[in-house]
FIVEXZA-838147 format. One record per atom (N, C-alpha, C, O): residue in one letter; residue number from 1; atom name; x, y, z. Coordinates in Angstrom, 3 decimals, decimal comma, always signed. Example, Ala and Ser with C-alpha at 12.3 -4.5 7.8 and 13.67 -1.06 7.14 Angstrom:
<nodes>
NODE type seq atom        x        y        z
NODE    A   1    N  +13,190   -5,690   +7,800
NODE    A   1   CA  +12,300   -4,500   +7,800
NODE    A   1    C  +13,200   -3,300   +7,800
NODE    A   1    O  +14,236   -3,319   +8,465
NODE    S   2    N  +12,850   -2,250   +7,080
NODE    S   2   CA  +13,670   -1,060   +7,140
NODE    S   2    C  +12,900   +0,030   +7,870
NODE    S   2    O  +13,409   +1,138   +8,039
</nodes>
This chain:
<nodes>
NODE type seq atom        x        y        z
NODE    M   1    N  +26,291 +137,467  -11,792
NODE    M   1   CA  +26,495 +136,138  -13,051
NODE    M   1    C  +25,862 +135,314  -11,929
NODE    M   1    O  +26,138 +135,479  -10,740
NODE    P   2    N  +24,819 +134,235  -12,492
NODE    P   2   CA  +24,325 +133,321  -11,598
NODE    P   2    C  +25,612 +132,405  -11,536
NODE    P   2    O  +26,579 +132,447  -12,296
NODE    K   3    N  +25,399 +131,541  -10,424
NODE    K   3   CA  +26,469 +130,449  -10,177
NODE    K   3    C  +26,081 +129,298  -10,476
NODE    K   3    O  +24,893 +129,315  -10,797
NODE    Y   4    N  +26,708 +127,941  -10,534
NODE    Y   4   CA  +26,151 +126,986  -10,762
NODE    Y   4    C  +27,120 +125,777  -10,222
NODE    Y   4    O  +28,350 +125,757  -10,168
NODE    L   5    N  +26,392 +125,012   -9,929
NODE    L   5   CA  +27,216 +123,491   -9,519
NODE    L   5    C  +26,982 +122,712  -10,517
NODE    L   5    O  +25,856 +122,758  -11,011
NODE    F   6    N  +28,028 +121,753  -11,098
NODE    F   6   CA  +28,149 +121,002  -11,794
NODE    F   6    C  +28,700 +119,753  -11,058
NODE    F   6    O  +29,771 +119,775  -10,451
NODE    E   7    N  +27,705 +118,402  -11,172
NODE    E   7   CA  +28,328 +117,106  -10,791
NODE    E   7    C  +28,668 +116,283  -12,328
NODE    E   7    O  +27,946 +116,253  -13,324
NODE    A   8    N  +29,712 +115,792  -12,171
NODE    A   8   CA  +29,727 +115,065  -13,496
NODE    A   8    C  +30,452 +113,678  -13,231
NODE    A   8    O  +31,538 +113,590  -12,658
NODE    S   9    N  +29,637 +112,488  -13,773
NODE    S   9   CA  +30,034 +111,047  -13,579
NODE    S   9    C  +30,619 +110,579  -15,403
NODE    S   9    O  +30,045 +110,707  -16,484
NODE    Y  10    N  +31,842 +110,077  -15,072
NODE    Y  10   CA  +32,339 +110,258  -16,534
NODE    Y  10    C  +31,640 +108,413  -16,864
NODE    Y  10    O  +31,207 +107,850  -15,859
NODE    T  11    N  +31,594 +107,807  -17,893
NODE    T  11   CA  +31,191 +106,912  -18,341
NODE    T  11    C  +32,698 +106,162  -18,646
NODE    T  11    O  +33,780 +106,709  -18,435
NODE    A  12    N  +32,531 +104,886  -19,151
NODE    A  12   CA  +33,751 +104,287  -19,281
NODE    A  12    C  +34,871 +105,089  -20,204
NODE    A  12    O  +36,036 +105,367  -19,923
NODE    E  13    N  +34,103 +105,363  -21,412
NODE    E  13   CA  +34,520 +106,147  -22,424
NODE    E  13    C  +35,627 +107,164  -21,936
NODE    E  13    O  +36,845 +107,163  -22,114
NODE    G  14    N  +34,744 +108,083  -21,222
NODE    G  14   CA  +34,705 +109,441  -20,995
NODE    G  14    C  +36,405 +109,185  -19,463
NODE    G  14    O  +37,175 +110,070  -19,091
NODE    M  15    N  +36,384 +107,945  -19,083
NODE    M  15   CA  +37,167 +107,796  -18,335
NODE    M  15    C  +38,490 +107,181  -18,917
NODE    M  15    O  +39,671 +107,358  -18,619
NODE    N  16    N  +38,032 +106,600  -19,609
NODE    N  16   CA  +39,719 +106,183  -20,485
NODE    N  16    C  +40,063 +107,453  -21,125
NODE    N  16    O  +41,279 +107,583  -21,269
NODE    G  17    N  +39,337 +108,454  -21,562
NODE    G  17   CA  +39,892 +109,927  -22,149
NODE    G  17    C  +40,830 +110,823  -20,937
NODE    G  17    O  +41,934 +111,359  -21,026
NODE    L  18    N  +39,949 +110,723  -19,905
NODE    L  18   CA  +40,499 +111,332  -18,479
NODE    L  18    C  +41,967 +110,586  -18,433
NODE    L  18    O  +42,984 +111,209  -18,739
NODE    K  19    N  +41,997 +109,323  -18,061
NODE    K  19   CA  +43,213 +108,642  -18,283
NODE    K  19    C  +44,318 +109,059  -18,900
NODE    K  19    O  +45,369 +109,526  -18,460
NODE    S  20    N  +43,889 +108,797  -20,126
NODE    S  20   CA  +44,848 +108,971  -21,446
NODE    S  20    C  +45,566 +110,587  -21,386
NODE    S  20    O  +46,698 +110,687  -21,858
NODE    K  21    N  +44,971 +111,706  -20,866
NODE    K  21   CA  +45,094 +112,930  -20,837
NODE    K  21    C  +45,381 +113,567  -19,602
NODE    K  21    O  +46,162 +114,475  -19,316
NODE    G  22    N  +44,618 +112,930  -18,962
NODE    G  22   CA  +45,186 +113,596  -17,267
NODE    G  22    C  +44,010 +114,688  -16,707
NODE    G  22    O  +43,084 +115,162  -17,364
NODE    G  23    N  +44,299 +114,902  -15,475
NODE    G  23   CA  +43,331 +115,743  -14,911
NODE    G  23    C  +43,413 +117,340  -14,890
NODE    G  23    O  +42,504 +118,140  -14,666
NODE    S  24    N  +44,872 +117,598  -15,213
NODE    S  24   CA  +44,938 +119,180  -15,560
NODE    S  24    C  +44,250 +119,484  -17,001
NODE    S  24    O  +43,647 +120,514  -17,301
NODE    A  25    N  +44,497 +118,266  -17,881
NODE    A  25   CA  +44,170 +118,593  -19,107
NODE    A  25    C  +42,414 +119,162  -19,290
NODE    A  25    O  +41,932 +120,062  -19,978
NODE    R  26    N  +41,856 +118,275  -18,435
NODE    R  26   CA  +40,373 +118,195  -17,984
NODE    R  26    C  +40,220 +119,599  -17,844
NODE    R  26    O  +39,713 +120,307  -18,713
NODE    V  27    N  +40,635 +119,987  -16,806
NODE    V  27   CA  +40,199 +120,975  -16,136
NODE    V  27    C  +40,599 +122,032  -16,908
NODE    V  27    O  +39,869 +123,022  -16,866
NODE    S  28    N  +41,899 +122,089  -17,836
NODE    S  28   CA  +42,221 +123,077  -18,808
NODE    S  28    C  +40,932 +123,390  -19,943
NODE    S  28    O  +40,660 +124,452  -20,504
NODE    A  29    N  +40,326 +122,180  -20,041
NODE    A  29   CA  +39,208 +121,917  -21,268
NODE    A  29    C  +38,180 +122,859  -20,546
NODE    A  29    O  +37,999 +124,055  -20,776
NODE    V  30    N  +37,560 +122,082  -19,644
NODE    V  30   CA  +36,247 +122,938  -18,927
NODE    V  30    C  +36,597 +124,573  -18,821
NODE    V  30    O  +35,644 +125,348  -18,908
NODE    K  31    N  +38,161 +125,195  -18,604
NODE    K  31   CA  +37,824 +126,205  -17,899
NODE    K  31    C  +37,865 +127,339  -19,463
NODE    K  31    O  +37,648 +128,549  -19,526
NODE    E  32    N  +38,124 +126,644  -20,245
NODE    E  32   CA  +38,394 +127,094  -21,903
NODE    E  32    C  +37,202 +127,097  -22,270
NODE    E  32    O  +36,772 +128,180  -22,668
NODE    L  33    N  +36,200 +125,827  -22,265
NODE    L  33   CA  +34,876 +125,515  -22,458
NODE    L  33    C  +33,710 +126,770  -21,533
NODE    L  33    O  +32,583 +127,084  -21,917
NODE    I  34    N  +34,333 +127,223  -20,432
NODE    I  34   CA  +33,095 +127,883  -19,732
NODE    I  34    C  +33,394 +129,448  -19,903
NODE    I  34    O  +32,465 +130,239  -19,744
NODE    E  35    N  +34,591 +129,874  -20,202
NODE    E  35   CA  +35,329 +131,216  -20,645
NODE    E  35    C  +34,672 +131,328  -22,406
NODE    E  35    O  +34,368 +132,432  -22,859
NODE    N  36    N  +34,566 +130,408  -23,010
NODE    N  36   CA  +33,991 +130,934  -24,314
NODE    N  36    C  +32,636 +131,110  -24,452
NODE    N  36    O  +32,146 +131,768  -25,369
NODE    L  37    N  +31,987 +130,546  -23,572
NODE    L  37   CA  +30,721 +130,811  -23,120
NODE    L  37    C  +30,061 +132,079  -22,009
NODE    L  37    O  +28,928 +132,309  -21,584
NODE    G  38    N  +31,248 +132,649  -21,837
NODE    G  38   CA  +31,196 +134,039  -21,195
NODE    G  38    C  +30,874 +133,883  -19,720
NODE    G  38    O  +30,002 +134,371  -19,000
NODE    G  39    N  +32,017 +132,918  -19,487
NODE    G  39   CA  +31,718 +132,529  -17,706
NODE    G  39    C  +32,810 +132,561  -17,063
NODE    G  39    O  +33,644 +133,344  -17,516
NODE    S  40    N  +33,054 +132,059  -16,286
NODE    S  40   CA  +34,277 +131,610  -15,540
NODE    S  40    C  +34,281 +130,546  -14,536
NODE    S  40    O  +33,284 +130,247  -13,879
NODE    L  41    N  +35,135 +130,122  -14,457
NODE    L  41   CA  +35,176 +128,302  -13,628
NODE    L  41    C  +35,790 +129,308  -12,169
NODE    L  41    O  +36,692 +130,146  -12,180
NODE    E  42    N  +35,093 +128,938  -11,216
NODE    E  42   CA  +35,817 +129,088   -9,709
NODE    E  42    C  +36,219 +127,705   -9,047
NODE    E  42    O  +36,765 +127,719   -7,943
NODE    C  43    N  +36,020 +126,789   -9,547
NODE    C  43   CA  +37,029 +125,660   -8,823
NODE    C  43    C  +36,254 +124,291   -9,876
NODE    C  43    O  +35,288 +124,318  -10,638
NODE    F  44    N  +37,379 +122,970   -9,399
NODE    F  44   CA  +37,286 +121,847  -10,037
NODE    F  44    C  +37,563 +120,800   -9,520
NODE    F  44    O  +38,556 +120,185   -9,906
NODE    Y  45    N  +36,884 +120,391   -8,666
NODE    Y  45   CA  +37,413 +119,165   -8,008
NODE    Y  45    C  +36,897 +118,112   -8,572
NODE    Y  45    O  +35,792 +118,105   -9,115
NODE    F  46    N  +38,028 +116,682   -8,438
NODE    F  46   CA  +37,935 +115,440   -8,825
NODE    F  46    C  +37,296 +114,707   -7,351
NODE    F  46    O  +37,535 +115,102   -6,210
NODE    A  47    N  +36,596 +113,769   -7,661
NODE    A  47   CA  +35,955 +113,250   -5,847
NODE    A  47    C  +35,775 +111,442   -6,443
NODE    A  47    O  +35,811 +110,990   -7,587
NODE    L  48    N  +35,590 +110,789   -5,174
NODE    L  48   CA  +35,923 +109,574   -5,277
NODE    L  48    C  +34,492 +109,242   -5,346
NODE    L  48    O  +33,802 +110,214   -5,040
NODE    G  49    N  +33,883 +108,288   -5,620
NODE    G  49   CA  +32,077 +108,274   -5,204
NODE    G  49    C  +31,643 +107,959   -6,726
NODE    G  49    O  +32,278 +107,828   -7,772
NODE    D  50    N  +30,403 +107,902   -6,413
NODE    D  50   CA  +29,072 +108,240   -7,511
NODE    D  50    C  +29,502 +109,200   -8,576
NODE    D  50    O  +29,531 +109,142   -9,805
NODE    T  51    N  +29,856 +110,189   -7,604
NODE    T  51   CA  +30,276 +111,426   -8,956
NODE    T  51    C  +32,235 +111,919   -8,687
NODE    T  51    O  +32,971 +112,146   -7,727
NODE    D  52    N  +32,346 +111,875  -10,158
NODE    D  52   CA  +33,691 +111,918  -10,238
NODE    D  52    C  +34,403 +113,121  -10,333
NODE    D  52    O  +35,616 +113,318  -10,260
NODE    A  53    N  +33,248 +114,081  -10,549
NODE    A  53   CA  +33,730 +115,753  -10,717
NODE    A  53    C  +32,708 +117,053  -10,192
NODE    A  53    O  +31,550 +117,196  -10,585
NODE    F  54    N  +33,253 +117,757   -9,433
NODE    F  54   CA  +32,433 +118,686   -8,801
NODE    F  54    C  +33,128 +119,871   -9,183
NODE    F  54    O  +34,287 +120,001   -8,788
NODE    I  55    N  +32,354 +121,181  -10,227
NODE    I  55   CA  +32,449 +122,180  -10,919
NODE    I  55    C  +31,661 +122,984  -10,501
NODE    I  55    O  +30,440 +122,832  -10,512
NODE    V  56    N  +32,318 +124,037  -10,038
NODE    V  56   CA  +31,562 +125,662   -9,592
NODE    V  56    C  +31,830 +126,667  -10,654
NODE    V  56    O  +32,879 +127,291  -10,498
NODE    A  57    N  +31,144 +126,953  -11,659
NODE    A  57   CA  +31,332 +128,510  -12,806
NODE    A  57    C  +29,940 +129,387  -12,181
NODE    A  57    O  +28,854 +129,075  -11,694
NODE    D  58    N  +30,513 +130,384  -12,436
NODE    D  58   CA  +29,695 +131,679  -12,988
NODE    D  58    C  +28,996 +131,617  -14,805
NODE    D  58    O  +29,711 +131,621  -15,807
NODE    L  59    N  +28,061 +131,584  -14,803
NODE    L  59   CA  +27,846 +131,448  -16,600
NODE    L  59    C  +26,528 +132,531  -16,481
NODE    L  59    O  +25,896 +132,676  -15,435
NODE    P  60    N  +26,295 +133,107  -17,480
NODE    P  60   CA  +25,468 +134,169  -18,368
NODE    P  60    C  +24,086 +133,999  -17,774
NODE    P  60    O  +23,542 +134,729  -16,945
NODE    D  61    N  +23,697 +133,089  -18,252
NODE    D  61   CA  +21,957 +132,577  -17,630
NODE    D  61    C  +21,877 +131,214  -18,081
NODE    D  61    O  +22,756 +130,476  -18,527
NODE    S  62    N  +20,302 +130,970  -17,821
NODE    S  62   CA  +19,931 +129,403  -17,542
NODE    S  62    C  +20,065 +128,708  -19,202
NODE    S  62    O  +20,363 +127,522  -19,350
NODE    A  63    N  +19,810 +129,595  -20,332
NODE    A  63   CA  +19,634 +129,098  -21,334
NODE    A  63    C  +21,179 +128,932  -21,642
NODE    A  63    O  +21,348 +128,125  -22,555
NODE    T  64    N  +22,340 +129,458  -21,147
NODE    T  64   CA  +23,352 +129,096  -21,486
NODE    T  64    C  +23,821 +127,935  -21,158
NODE    T  64    O  +24,518 +127,183  -21,839
NODE    V  65    N  +23,232 +127,734  -19,577
NODE    V  65   CA  +23,561 +126,199  -18,764
NODE    V  65    C  +23,015 +124,837  -19,662
NODE    V  65    O  +23,439 +123,716  -19,940
NODE    A  66    N  +21,839 +125,641  -19,922
NODE    A  66   CA  +20,694 +124,339  -20,768
NODE    A  66    C  +21,719 +124,044  -22,216
NODE    A  66    O  +21,917 +122,880  -22,566
NODE    A  67    N  +22,138 +124,849  -22,750
NODE    A  67   CA  +22,958 +124,615  -24,159
NODE    A  67    C  +24,327 +123,490  -23,772
NODE    A  67    O  +24,772 +122,469  -24,296
NODE    L  68    N  +24,686 +124,338  -22,535
NODE    L  68   CA  +26,403 +123,477  -21,932
NODE    L  68    C  +25,885 +121,886  -21,415
NODE    L  68    O  +26,658 +120,945  -21,590
NODE    Q  69    N  +24,531 +121,660  -20,769
NODE    Q  69   CA  +24,198 +120,175  -20,575
NODE    Q  69    C  +24,079 +119,501  -21,586
NODE    Q  69    O  +24,625 +118,416  -21,784
NODE    M  70    N  +23,276 +120,143  -22,395
NODE    M  70   CA  +22,644 +119,225  -24,230
NODE    M  70    C  +23,934 +118,914  -24,520
NODE    M  70    O  +24,058 +117,767  -24,951
NODE    A  71    N  +25,242 +119,733  -24,404
NODE    A  71   CA  +26,146 +119,168  -25,557
NODE    A  71    C  +27,432 +118,331  -24,551
NODE    A  71    O  +28,274 +117,670  -25,159
NODE    V  72    N  +27,484 +118,403  -23,331
NODE    V  72   CA  +28,232 +118,083  -22,046
NODE    V  72    C  +27,465 +116,121  -22,362
NODE    V  72    O  +28,089 +115,185  -22,862
NODE    N  73    N  +26,185 +116,108  -21,914
NODE    N  73   CA  +25,211 +114,918  -21,721
NODE    N  73    C  +25,221 +114,253  -23,143
NODE    N  73    O  +25,368 +113,043  -23,319
NODE    G  74    N  +25,030 +115,272  -24,231
NODE    G  74   CA  +24,920 +114,467  -25,448
NODE    G  74    C  +26,153 +113,781  -25,924
NODE    G  74    O  +26,055 +112,844  -26,716
NODE    S  75    N  +27,364 +114,213  -25,466
NODE    S  75   CA  +28,468 +113,773  -25,874
NODE    S  75    C  +28,829 +111,942  -25,539
NODE    S  75    O  +29,727 +111,233  -25,994
NODE    G  76    N  +27,979 +111,697  -24,800
NODE    G  76   CA  +28,384 +110,048  -24,299
NODE    G  76    C  +29,094 +109,720  -23,091
NODE    G  76    O  +29,003 +108,765  -22,320
NODE    T  77    N  +29,814 +110,728  -23,115
NODE    T  77   CA  +31,053 +110,424  -22,430
NODE    T  77    C  +31,318 +111,168  -21,154
NODE    T  77    O  +32,371 +111,460  -20,586
NODE    I  78    N  +29,866 +111,424  -20,824
NODE    I  78   CA  +29,960 +112,577  -19,243
NODE    I  78    C  +28,608 +112,432  -19,079
NODE    I  78    O  +27,865 +112,764  -20,003
NODE    S  79    N  +27,982 +111,813  -17,644
NODE    S  79   CA  +26,509 +112,721  -17,395
NODE    S  79    C  +26,615 +113,324  -16,245
NODE    S  79    O  +27,099 +112,926  -15,185
NODE    S  80    N  +25,887 +114,799  -16,670
NODE    S  80   CA  +26,251 +115,788  -15,369
NODE    S  80    C  +24,664 +116,186  -15,167
NODE    S  80    O  +23,835 +116,075  -16,071
NODE    R  81    N  +24,387 +116,641  -13,918
NODE    R  81   CA  +23,259 +117,332  -13,463
NODE    R  81    C  +24,110 +118,655  -13,073
NODE    R  81    O  +25,333 +118,658  -12,935
NODE    T  82    N  +23,311 +119,714  -12,928
NODE    T  82   CA  +23,475 +121,186  -12,568
NODE    T  82    C  +22,297 +122,028  -11,515
NODE    T  82    O  +21,115 +122,339  -11,662
NODE    V  83    N  +23,133 +122,168  -10,594
NODE    V  83   CA  +22,086 +122,896   -9,350
NODE    V  83    C  +22,601 +124,563   -9,040
NODE    V  83    O  +23,476 +124,962   -8,271
NODE    A  84    N  +21,733 +125,298   -9,914
NODE    A  84   CA  +21,461 +126,736   -9,774
NODE    A  84    C  +21,990 +126,937   -7,814
NODE    A  84    O  +21,411 +126,348   -6,902
NODE    L  85    N  +22,864 +127,645   -7,680
NODE    L  85   CA  +23,712 +128,049   -6,487
NODE    L  85    C  +22,822 +129,230   -5,916
NODE    L  85    O  +22,224 +129,759   -6,853
NODE    L  86    N  +22,616 +129,646   -5,063
NODE    L  86   CA  +22,039 +130,758   -4,771
NODE    L  86    C  +22,510 +131,465   -3,517
NODE    L  86    O  +22,432 +130,909   -2,422
NODE    T  87    N  +23,168 +133,110   -3,721
NODE    T  87   CA  +23,612 +133,966   -2,629
NODE    T  87    C  +22,872 +134,255   -1,346
NODE    T  87    O  +21,763 +134,783   -1,433
NODE    P  88    N  +23,356 +133,972   -0,214
NODE    P  88   CA  +22,453 +134,769   +0,705
NODE    P  88    C  +21,751 +135,702   +0,952
NODE    P  88    O  +20,947 +135,699   +1,884
NODE    S  89    N  +21,994 +136,998   -0,115
NODE    S  89   CA  +21,067 +138,348   -0,405
NODE    S  89    C  +19,960 +137,605   -1,050
NODE    S  89    O  +18,813 +137,801   -0,650
NODE    E  90    N  +20,216 +136,697   -2,095
NODE    E  90   CA  +19,122 +136,346   -2,805
NODE    E  90    C  +18,325 +135,415   -2,093
NODE    E  90    O  +17,258 +135,199   -2,667
NODE    I  91    N  +18,507 +134,706   -0,887
NODE    I  91   CA  +17,734 +134,112   +0,004
NODE    I  91    C  +16,712 +135,304   +1,102
NODE    I  91    O  +15,589 +135,083   +1,554
NODE    D  92    N  +17,454 +136,388   +1,267
NODE    D  92   CA  +16,942 +137,200   +2,109
NODE    D  92    C  +16,213 +137,977   +1,311
NODE    D  92    O  +15,390 +138,687   +1,889
NODE    E  93    N  +16,300 +138,082   -0,364
NODE    E  93   CA  +15,441 +138,551   -0,795
NODE    E  93    C  +14,044 +137,599   -1,513
NODE    E  93    O  +13,108 +138,152   -2,090
NODE    A  94    N  +14,131 +136,486   -1,373
NODE    A  94   CA  +12,836 +135,587   -1,421
NODE    A  94    C  +12,348 +135,189   -0,076
NODE    A  94    O  +11,411 +134,400   +0,041
NODE    A  95    N  +12,914 +135,676   +0,867
NODE    A  95   CA  +12,367 +135,456   +2,466
NODE    A  95    C  +11,092 +136,488   +2,585
NODE    A  95    O  +10,066 +136,296   +3,238
NODE    K  96    N  +11,469 +137,783   +1,676
NODE    K  96   CA  +10,795 +138,930   +1,557
NODE    K  96    C   +9,560 +138,695   +1,013
NODE    K  96    O   +8,602 +139,321   +1,468
NODE    R  97    N   +9,367 +137,726   -0,084
NODE    R  97   CA   +7,982 +137,621   -0,845
NODE    R  97    C   +7,110 +136,809   -0,263
NODE    R  97    O   +7,310 +135,915   +0,559
NODE    D  98    N   +5,954 +137,252   -0,838
NODE    D  98   CA   +5,070 +137,051   +0,078
NODE    D  98    C   +4,040 +135,908   -1,058
NODE    D  98    O   +3,114 +136,350   -1,738
NODE    V  99    N   +4,372 +134,727   -1,052
NODE    V  99   CA   +3,819 +133,694   -1,912
NODE    V  99    C   +2,507 +133,081   -1,544
NODE    V  99    O   +2,378 +132,349   -0,563
NODE    P 100    N   +1,697 +133,349   -2,224
NODE    P 100   CA   +0,120 +132,598   -1,326
NODE    P 100    C   -0,490 +131,283   -1,839
NODE    P 100    O   -1,541 +131,068   -2,443
NODE    F 101    N   +0,553 +130,419   -1,387
NODE    F 101   CA   +0,573 +129,099   -1,567
NODE    F 101    C   -0,040 +128,463   -0,312
NODE    F 101    O   +0,236 +128,754   +0,851
NODE    H 102    N   -1,155 +127,301   -0,858
NODE    H 102   CA   -2,164 +126,393   -0,109
NODE    H 102    C   -2,024 +125,148   -0,233
NODE    H 102    O   -2,455 +124,557   -1,223
NODE    P 103    N   -1,357 +124,504   +0,816
NODE    P 103   CA   -1,309 +122,801   +0,511
NODE    P 103    C   -2,934 +122,334   +0,355
NODE    P 103    O   -4,095 +122,642   +0,627
NODE    P 104    N   -2,101 +121,382   -0,277
NODE    P 104   CA   -3,656 +120,248   -0,554
NODE    P 104    C   -4,364 +119,886   +0,569
NODE    P 104    O   -3,755 +119,429   +1,536
NODE    A 105    N   -5,464 +120,011   +0,584
NODE    A 105   CA   -5,995 +119,556   +1,493
NODE    A 105    C   -6,032 +117,840   +2,228
NODE    A 105    O   -5,869 +117,052   +1,297
NODE    T 106    N   -6,164 +117,218   +3,335
NODE    T 106   CA   -5,816 +115,939   +3,105
NODE    T 106    C   -6,966 +115,222   +3,666
NODE    T 106    O   -7,002 +113,992   +3,635
</nodes>
């Protein structure tokens, strides 16, 4: 199953919700959401800085991730971005492929 990294930043409204319910409740809610979409939560870390949370999860496919992102970002309480994570064997496979790329001439 593909693995994804989600970087989430809370809006003021989202941060107020986090403060009222606490971090453990947010992790439980995210875990339940991901499992309902057919995935599994690998880890969830809160952070200091521009990004408030880092989440790694396995999800069935990119369409599922796109639907999740639409719901999350559409809520107005969280702004998030997603990074598809690749295994070393996927990079090994990619390295074997011949890609006929020609850079633009200068």
